[in-house]
KOLDOLUM-949759 format. One record per residue (C-alpha): x, y, z. Coordinates in steps of 0.5 Angstrom, whole numbers, plus 500, padded with zeros to 3 digits. Layout:
<gugus>
XYZ
...
</gugus>
This chain:
<gugus>
879243703
881236700
886232704
892229700
897224703
904226703
905222696
899226693
902233696
909231693
905230686
901236687
907240687
910237681
904238677
904245679
911246677
910243670
904247669
908254671
914252667
910250660
910255655
904253652
898249655
899242656
895235656
893231662
897225659
903229658
903231665
902224668
908222664
912226668
909225675
912219679
908212678
902212682
900219681
892220680
890226676
883225678
885227685
890232683
887236678
881238682
885239688
889244684
883247682
881248689
887251691
887256686
880258686
879266688
886267686
889272681
891266677
887259676
887253672
884253666
882247661
881249653
880243648
883238653
889243654
891245661
894251663
895257669
891263666
890270669
883270673
878275668
877280674
884282674
886282667
885289666
890291672
895287668
894291661
898296659
897301653
902304650
902308644
908307639
909312633
911309627
915312621
911310614
916308609
916312602
912307599
906307604
906315603
906315596
901310596
896313601
897320597
895317590
889314593
887320597
887324590
885319585
880315589
877310588
883307585
885300583
892297585
894297577
893304577
897306583
903302580
902306574
902313577
908310582
912307576
914301581
910295583
906296590
908291595
901287598
904289605
904297603
896297603
896292609
899298613
895303611
889299612
891297619
892304620
885305618
886310613
884306606
879301605
877297599
872300595
867297589
870293584
871296577
866293572
872292567
875285565
878282572
873286576
879289580
878292587
878299588
881303594
879309597
880313604
876312610
874317615
879316620
884318615
880325614
880325622
888323623
890329618
884334620
880334614
873336614
872333607
877331601
876338598
880340604
886336601
892341599
892343592
897344587
899351590
899349597
904344595
908349592
908354597
910348602
916347598
914340596
914342589
920346588
921345580
927349580
931345585
930339580
932342574
938345577
941338578
941336571
948337568
949342563
942345564
944351560
944347553
937346554
935353554
936358548
940363552
945359555
946365560
938365562
937362569
932356570
928360574
927365569
924360565
920357570
917365571
915365564
911358563
906354566
909350572
905344571
908342564
914340568
912333570
916327570
915326562
918333560
924332565
926326561
925329554
929335556
935330558
934326552
935333548
941335552
944328550
942329543
945335543
952333546
952327541
952332536
957337538
962330538
960329531
962336529
968336533
970329529
969333522
973339524
</gugus>
């Protein structure tokens, strides 16, 4: 072991404290500037490395910067793996569903279906989870990148293949496509039907459920507004 005199021992302790207190690796010159005049790093650095040889931490040098780091053979004992559950945002769930059912699909097509712009971070989150990945570029102007689901997506949702994705009937049975509830929330629903006393459910029982998409709802609302305006004009004439 290197023998140091009293001053060198004092300098060594100061250098040790400086390295431990530093939040980031520091250069030998920075250390030297903080030590008393006469400190010799050519003696102190080898002595400090020798003192920490075989211990849980060691003095390392990377790109000319010095720092204390955990010794490689004990790193595993300090590693803590914790599984954290994160709730996906509505935008992420919608985007994932669209990719799953329409893949391969471009970002512009996703936005067209959702009706709003898709934040870049949404796809980044799905990629980080390993559920979507870039596909081939479309042979169209601009050659946009397509997106598709991964094997991890199938594994996470316990699907053998994309053919096992829930169909329209499955989604209705689970209550995710409850059309009746949506219609009943429209004010003056009775004006939309020939018979004012006819219940919305009765109408749904006699028509194709697939017809009640967003465009149909919008058309029905516009019809209700026009009907209300006509009634108002008639009332004024009277």
